[in-house]
C-alpha positions in Angstrom: 6.6 13.0 17.0 9.3 11.2 15.1 8.5 8.6 12.5 10.1 5.8 14.5 8.0 6.7 17.5 4.9 6.7 15.3 5.7 3.2 14.1 6.2 1.9 17.6 3.1 3.6 19.0 1.1 2.0 16.1 2.6 -1.4 17.0 1.3 -1.0 20.6 -2.1 0.1 19.4 -2.2 -2.9 17.0 -1.2 -5.2 19.8 -4.6 -4.4 21.4 -6.6 -3.8 18.2 -5.1 -5.6 15.3 -4.8 -3.5 12.2 -6.4 -0.4 13.7 -3.5 2.0 13.5 -1.1 3.0 10.7 2.0 5.0 11.7 0.7 8.0 9.8 -2.5 8.0 11.8 -0.8 8.1 15.2 -0.9 11.4 17.1 -0.1 12.7 20.6 -3.7 12.1 21.7 -3.6 8.4 20.6 -0.3 8.0 22.6 -2.1 9.5 25.7 -5.0 7.1 25.3 -2.7 4.2 24.8 -0.8 5.2 27.9 -4.0 5.1 29.9 -4.9 1.7 28.5 -1.4 0.3 29.4 -1.8 1.7 32.9 -5.0 -0.2 33.2 -3.3 -3.3 31.9 -0.7 -2.9 34.6 -3.4 -3.3 37.3 -4.5 -6.5 35.7 -1.1 -8.2 35.1 2.1 -8.8 37.0 4.2 -7.4 34.1 5.7 -4.3 35.7 8.5 -4.4 33.1 6.1 -3.9 30.2 4.1 -1.1 31.7 5.8 2.0 33.1 4.3 3.7 36.1 5.8 7.1 37.1 5.0 8.6 40.4 4.3 12.0 38.8 2.1 13.2 36.0 4.1 12.3 32.8 4.8 14.8 30.0 3.8 14.0 26.5 7.5 13.5 25.6 7.8 10.9 28.4 4.6 9.1 27.3 5.8 8.9 23.7 9.2 7.7 24.7 7.8 5.0 27.0 5.1 3.8 24.5 7.8 3.7 21.7 10.0 1.5 24.0 7.1 -0.8 24.6 6.4 -0.9 20.9 10.0 -2.0 20.2 9.6 -4.8 22.7 6.3 -5.9 21.1 7.7 -5.9 17.6 10.6 -8.0 18.9 8.1 -10.6 20.3 8.1 -9.5 24.0 4.3 -9.4 24.8 4.3 -10.0 28.6 0.6 -9.3 29.1 -2.0 -11.9 29.9 -4.4 -12.3 27.0 -7.4 -11.8 29.3 -5.9 -8.4 30.5 -5.2 -7.3 26.9 -8.8 -8.3 25.9 -10.3 -6.4 28.8 -8.3 -3.2 28.1 -9.1 -3.5 24.3 -12.8 -3.6 25.1 -12.6 -0.7 27.5 -10.5 1.6 25.3 -11.7 0.8 21.7 -13.9 3.8 21.4 -11.3 6.1 23.0 -8.4 5.0 20.8 -10.5 5.2 17.6 -11.6 8.8 18.5 -7.9 9.7 19.2 -6.7 8.3 15.9 -9.4 10.3 14.1 -8.1 13.4 15.9 -11.2 13.9 18.1 
């Protein structure tokens, strides 16, 4: 994973769990968990532009690319999720994302 991708994936994680991720702690597993969390957020919000939803099982390269694009938008101030959806996803995935960042 490239360093820019790590920074953007960390931005997405920190959007849900402020201060939880540093770019050096981001790995492929945390990107997968974040993708699942964003997919759940999609079912809660009308923000189709923020959350990608392919019709096939995505590869890890696709997942990292999409999460990085979302991270860029979040860093630039585009956070098109309802707070209640973000909070619900944050509660549901907190243990999963912590384990992923720890490499478990």
